[in-house]
N, C-alpha and C positions, 0 to 999 in steps of 0.2 A: 338306494343311495350308497355312495362309496366315499370313504375317507382315505385320503392318501398323504396325510401329514401336511407339511407346508407345501401347498400346491405350486408355489413359485419355484420350488426345488425340483419339481417333476420335469422330465425331459421335454415334454411338449410345451410347457410354459417357458422353459429356458430358451428353447428355439424360437417361440413366438416373440419373446422379449428382444431377442437378437435381430429377428427379421422385421419386426414392427413394434418398436418401443412404445408407441402411443396406444397400442391395443390394450394394455393392462395398466390400470391405475393402482399404484402402491403408495400407501401412506405410512411412513416410518420405516424402521429397520426390520420389522417382523420378528423381533427377538422372542416375543411370546409364542408365536407359531413354531419357531425353531425349537424352543425349549420343550413345548408340548410334544413335538415330533421326536425329539431325542431322549426325553426323560420320562415318558409315560407309557402305559400299556393300553392299547386299544382293544376292547372286547366287542366284536361285532355281534349284534343281536337282531333278531327279527321276530315277528309275532308267531311264526310257525315252529319255533324251537320246542321240542318235546322236553318233558321232565328229565329224561335220560340225557339229552343233549346238554341241558343246563347243569346237571350233576357232573357231567364230564368237564365242562368249563371250570366249575368250582374246584374239582379234584385236581385238574391240571394246574390251575393257578396256585393252589395251596402247595403242590409239590414244587413248583418253580420257586415260590417264596421261601420255602424251607431250605432250598439249596443255596440261596443268596446269602 
């Protein structure tokens, strides 16, 4: 699975909405999706991560947060 933020902002969906507006049903302004896309950090995970990989994610996240 892949998460790409607010999918309505992705180029393929922008083009689809222009070419075929009825192809996508949107309810509301999607402000929640925009906020999540702009104000959060997505950490991708999958069951095959090793302990070393997880530790790298933790260390990198901590370093980033200490700089902020």
